[in-house]
C-alpha positions in Angstrom: 28.2 -29.9 -7.1 26.4 -28.8 -10.3 25.1 -25.7 -8.8 26.1 -23.5 -11.6 25.4 -25.4 -14.5 21.2 -24.4 -14.3 21.0 -25.2 -18.0 22.6 -29.2 -17.8 19.9 -31.4 -18.8 21.8 -34.3 -19.2 24.6 -35.9 -16.6 26.1 -38.9 -17.1 27.3 -40.3 -13.4 27.4 -44.3 -14.7 29.8 -46.8 -13.1 31.4 -43.5 -10.7 30.9 -46.1 -8.2 28.3 -43.6 -5.7 27.1 -45.5 -2.5 25.0 -42.6 -2.0 23.3 -39.5 -3.7 21.2 -36.4 -2.1 18.4 -35.5 -4.7 18.8 -31.5 -3.6 22.3 -31.8 -6.2 20.2 -32.0 -9.2 16.7 -29.7 -7.4 17.5 -26.8 -9.2 18.2 -28.4 -13.1 16.3 -29.3 -15.6 17.3 -33.1 -16.0 16.3 -34.4 -18.9 18.7 -37.8 -18.1 20.7 -39.0 -15.4 22.2 -41.7 -16.2 23.8 -44.2 -12.9 23.4 -47.9 -14.3 26.9 -49.3 -12.7 27.3 -47.9 -9.5 27.1 -49.0 -6.1 24.5 -47.7 -3.5 24.2 -48.7 -0.3 20.7 -49.3 0.2 19.2 -46.8 2.6 17.0 -43.9 3.1 20.1 -41.5 1.3 18.3 -42.5 -2.1 15.1 -43.5 -1.8 14.5 -40.4 -4.0 15.5 -42.5 -6.9 13.3 -45.0 -6.4 10.6 -42.8 -6.8 11.8 -41.2 -9.6 12.6 -44.4 -11.3 8.3 -45.3 -10.2 7.8 -41.8 -12.5 10.1 -42.3 -15.0 11.2 -39.0 -14.1 15.2 -38.1 -16.4 14.6 -41.6 -17.8 15.5 -43.4 -15.0 12.4 -45.6 -15.2 14.4 -47.5 -17.9 18.1 -48.0 -16.2 19.0 -51.1 -14.3 20.2 -49.2 -11.0 21.6 -51.9 -8.2 21.3 -51.7 -4.0 23.9 -53.5 -1.9 22.0 -55.0 2.2 24.1 -56.0 4.7 23.8 -59.3 2.7 22.7 -59.5 -0.8 23.5 -56.8 -3.6 19.8 -56.1 -5.3 17.8 -53.9 -7.8 16.7 -50.5 -7.0 13.2 -50.8 -8.2 12.8 -53.5 -4.9 13.6 -51.9 -1.9 11.5 -52.2 0.3 12.2 -49.4 3.3 8.3 -47.4 2.6 8.7 -45.7 5.9 11.2 -43.1 4.5 8.5 -41.0 2.7 8.5 -36.7 1.5 7.7 -34.6 3.8 4.1 -34.0 4.3 2.9 -30.6 5.2 -0.3 -28.5 5.6 -1.2 -25.1 6.1 -4.1 -24.6 9.9 -5.8 -22.8 7.6 -6.9 -23.0 3.8 -7.6 -20.0 2.5 -6.8 -16.6 5.0 -8.8 -13.5 4.8 -8.1 -11.4 7.2 -8.7 -7.1 7.1 -6.7 -4.1 6.9 -4.2 -3.5 9.7 -4.9 -6.1 11.1 -3.4 -9.9 12.9 -3.7 -12.7 12.1 -2.3 -16.4 13.1 -1.3 -19.2 11.5 0.9 -22.9 11.3 2.5 -24.5 8.7 2.4 -28.8 9.8 5.3 -30.5 8.3 5.2 -34.5 8.7 8.4 -36.5 8.0 10.1 -33.0 7.2 12.5 -30.6 8.5 11.2 -26.8 8.2 13.0 -24.4 6.3 13.6 -21.9 7.9 15.0 -24.2 10.6 15.5 -21.3 12.6 13.5 -18.4 14.2 13.8 -15.3 12.2 12.2 -12.7 10.8 11.4 -12.1 7.5 9.4 -9.3 5.6 7.4 -10.4 2.6 6.1 -7.7 0.1 6.8 -4.3 -0.6 4.1 -2.9 2.7 7.1 -1.2 5.2 4.5 -2.6 7.7 3.8 -6.3 6.9 5.9 -8.4 9.0 6.0 -13.0 9.9 7.4 -12.8 12.6 8.6 -17.2 12.4 8.7 -19.6 15.1 9.3 -23.6 14.9 7.6 -25.6 17.2 8.2 -29.7 18.3 4.8 -30.9 18.6 4.3 -34.4 20.5 4.4 -36.7 18.6 7.8 -37.7 15.8 8.8 -36.1 13.3 5.8 -33.3 13.0 6.9 -29.8 13.5 5.3 -27.0 12.9 6.1 -23.4 12.7 4.1 -20.5 13.7 3.4 -17.2 11.7 1.8 -13.9 12.9 0.6 -11.3 10.6 0.7 -8.4 11.6 -0.2 -4.7 10.4 -1.2 -6.0 7.0 -1.8 -3.8 3.9 -4.4 -3.4 1.0 -1.5 -4.4 -1.3 -1.2 -7.0 0.9 -3.9 -8.7 -0.9 -3.9 -11.9 -2.7 0.2 -11.8 -2.1 1.0 -15.9 -1.6 2.2 -17.5 1.8 4.9 -20.7 0.9 5.9 -23.5 3.8 8.6 -25.7 2.6 10.0 -28.5 4.1 12.5 -30.8 3.4 14.2 -34.9 4.0 16.3 -37.1 2.4 13.6 -38.1 0.3 12.5 -34.7 -0.8 11.4 -31.4 -0.6 7.5 -30.5 -0.3 5.6 -26.3 0.1 2.6 -26.3 0.7 0.8 -22.5 -0.6 -1.7 -20.6 0.9 -3.4 -17.5 -0.9 -3.5 -14.1 1.5 -6.6 -12.3 0.9 -7.2 -8.6 3.0 -10.1 -7.1 3.1 -10.0 -3.1 3.0 -12.6 -0.7 1.9 -12.8 1.5 -0.9 -10.5 3.5 -3.0 -10.9 5.7 -6.4 -7.9 5.5 -7.2 -8.6 7.8 -11.1 -11.8 9.4 -12.6 -11.4 11.0 -15.9 -13.5 13.6 -18.0 -15.5 12.5 -20.2 -13.5 11.9 -23.7 -14.8 10.2 -26.7 -13.8 6.7 -28.1 -16.5 4.8 -29.9 -18.8 6.1 -27.3 -18.0 9.2 -24.8 -16.2 7.3 -21.7 -16.2 9.2 -18.1 -13.5 6.4 -17.4 -13.1 5.3 -13.8 -10.2 3.1 -11.8 -11.1 1.5 -8.1 -10.5 -0.6 -5.4 -11.4 -2.3 -3.2 -12.3 -5.8 -1.5 -14.8 -6.9 -1.2 -15.6 -5.9 -5.1 -17.4 -2.6 -4.5 -21.1 -1.5 -5.8 -21.1 1.7 -8.1 -23.6 4.1 -8.3 -23.6 7.5 -9.7 -25.3 11.4 -9.3 -25.9 13.3 -11.6 -26.2 17.1 -10.6 -26.5 16.0 -6.9 -29.2 13.7 -8.3 -29.1 10.0 -8.4 -28.5 9.5 -12.2 -30.6 6.4 -13.8 -28.5 4.2 -16.3 -30.8 3.9 -20.0 -29.5 2.2 -23.3 -27.9 5.7 -23.7 -26.1 6.7 -20.5 -24.6 3.1 -18.6 -21.1 1.9 -16.4 -19.5 -0.8 -18.4 -16.9 -2.9 -16.2 -14.7 -4.5 -18.7 -11.9 -5.4 -15.9 -12.3 -6.6 -12.3 -8.3 -7.4 -11.4 -6.7 -5.9 -9.7 -8.5 -2.9 -10.0 -12.1 -2.4 -11.3 -11.6 -0.6 -14.3 -14.7 0.7 -16.5 -17.0 3.6 -18.0 -19.7 5.3 -18.0 -20.6 5.9 -21.8 -22.7 8.7 -23.1 -24.5 7.1 -26.6 -25.3 10.3 -28.7 -25.4 12.8 -25.6 -26.5 16.6 -25.8 -26.6 19.5 -23.8 -28.7 18.0 -21.5 -26.2 15.5 -20.3 -23.5 18.5 -18.9 -23.6 18.8 -15.8 -20.8 17.4 -12.6 -21.5 13.3 -12.8 -20.2 12.6 -9.1 -19.1 8.2 -9.0 -20.4 6.8 -5.6 -18.3 3.3 -4.1 -18.8 1.0 -0.8 -18.4 -2.3 0.4 -18.8 -3.2 3.6 -16.5 -1.6 5.6 -16.6 2.3 3.5 -17.6 4.4 1.1 -16.2 7.1 -1.0 -17.3 9.4 -3.8 -15.5 11.8 -6.4 -16.6 14.7 -9.2 -16.2 15.7 -12.6 -18.1 17.6 -14.9 -19.4 16.7 -17.9 -19.4 19.1 -21.2 -20.7 17.4 -24.1 -22.2 20.2 -26.1 -23.4 24.1 -26.2 -27.2 24.8 -25.8 -29.0 25.4 -29.4 -29.6 28.5 -31.0 -27.8 30.6 -28.2 -28.0 34.2 -29.4 -25.0 36.2 -28.3 -26.0 39.4 -25.2 -24.3 42.3 -26.2 -26.7 44.4 -23.8 -29.7 46.6 -23.6 -29.8 49.5 -26.2 -30.3 52.9 -26.1 -33.6 54.1 -27.0 -33.3 57.2 -29.1 -34.2 60.7 -28.8 -37.2 61.8 -30.4 -36.8 65.3 -32.8 -40.1 66.1 -31.7 -39.2 66.2 -27.8 -37.0 68.6 -26.1 -35.5 67.8 -22.8 -36.8 69.0 -19.7 -34.5 71.0 -19.6 -35.3 73.0 -22.0 -39.1 73.3 -21.5 -37.5 75.0 -17.6 -35.1 77.2 -19.2 -38.4 78.9 -22.4 -40.6 79.2 -19.0 -38.3 80.8 -17.5 -37.8 83.3 -20.7 -41.1 83.7 -21.0 -41.4 84.8 -17.2 -38.4 87.4 -17.8 -40.7 88.8 -20.9 -43.6 89.5 -19.3 -42.1 91.5 -15.9 -39.9 93.2 -18.6 -43.1 94.3 -20.3 -45.4 95.4 -17.1 -42.5 96.6 -15.9 -42.1 99.6 -19.2 -45.9 100.0 -18.6 -44.6 101.3 -15.2 -42.3 103.2 -16.2 -44.3 104.8 -19.2 -47.4 105.7 -16.6 -45.0 107.2 -13.7 -42.6 109.2 -17.0 -46.6 110.0 -18.2 -48.2 110.8 -15.4 -45.2 113.1 -14.1 -44.0 113.9 -16.8 -47.7 116.3 -17.7 -47.0 117.7 -14.4 -43.7 119.5 -14.3 -44.7 121.0 -17.9 -47.9 122.8 -17.1 -46.5 123.9 -13.5 -43.0 126.1 -15.2 -43.8 129.4 -15.5 
C-alpha cells in the first residue's frame, strides 16, 4: 500500500509481473511518473484506468509501451477495446439548491455506472450548525447500473448558506464527484453599528448580513436622511457580510444627532441607532444664572418705611397726650390754689 507516502511523486513498478492494478492505490498520491512497463496485465476493466491515463498523458504513461493479455494474444494496452468500461457519471437533481432558513428540502444525486459513497444508509452532519442534518438513503432505480442517493435537508440555518454538497461515486475505472452549492435565504441582521470615528472622513461603520442582500437607508433624528456629496453610504465588501460606512465629509455641529440604520429584504427588516457627535455649536456663552440686582443706597426697603411711620405716629400721639395733660393740670391746679383758706 502507498497510503502513507502521500508526498511520493514517482513510483517504479517496472517488470513486477503484475496482472492487475487498482487506481485506488494512487488516488491520494501526487504522481509525476508511474513506470508500468514489462508487466503481464490481463485485459479487463480493472486496468481500463491505465488506458485512460495513457490517453491523457498522466504520470508519463503516454510514452510507455504497456501490454495486456487476452485469451489468445498479447496486445498493446492502447489497443484494448473495452469502451463499455467507463468512470461513473453522477448528477444532482437540482442545479441550484435554494431554501429558506428553518425550512426543509429534498434532493437526490443520480449515478450511472458507479457505486455511491457512502454505500449504506447513514445520517451525516454537514456543518457547524447543530440543527442542520442530511438524511442519506440509497435507492436502486429501475434500469441497471443506475443508483440514486437521496438527501433531505432539515431546519437549515443561515450559517449553512454557501455550503457545498458533494456527491461522490466510484467504480473500478475511477472516481467522480458532483457538487452543488446550497443557497439559504434569510431575513437581514445587523451585526454591528459603531459610533463615528475619524479616518480620511468620519465613518459610522456597519456590518450587516442577509440573503438576498438587504437594501440600506438611514434616518437622522427620526427623519429620512437625504444623502449627498458630503454624507453618503460607501459599501466596501458584500461577501459574506455587507460591510461599509456612512461617510461624513467635514461634518459640523448641524450633523450631530441620532442616526438609525434601516435594512430590509423580502424576508424581513431590522434597525439600530447610534449617536453621532462631531462638533460643539460655535460662540456658546456659559450660563451662570441670573445676577442679583444691587440695592440702591437712595432707596429704603419697605420695612424701613413702615418703621418710620410707626415712630411718627407714636411721636404725634405723645405730643397730643402731653397737651391734654397740660390742660388738665392747668385747669385743676388753679382751682386748688384759689380754694385754699
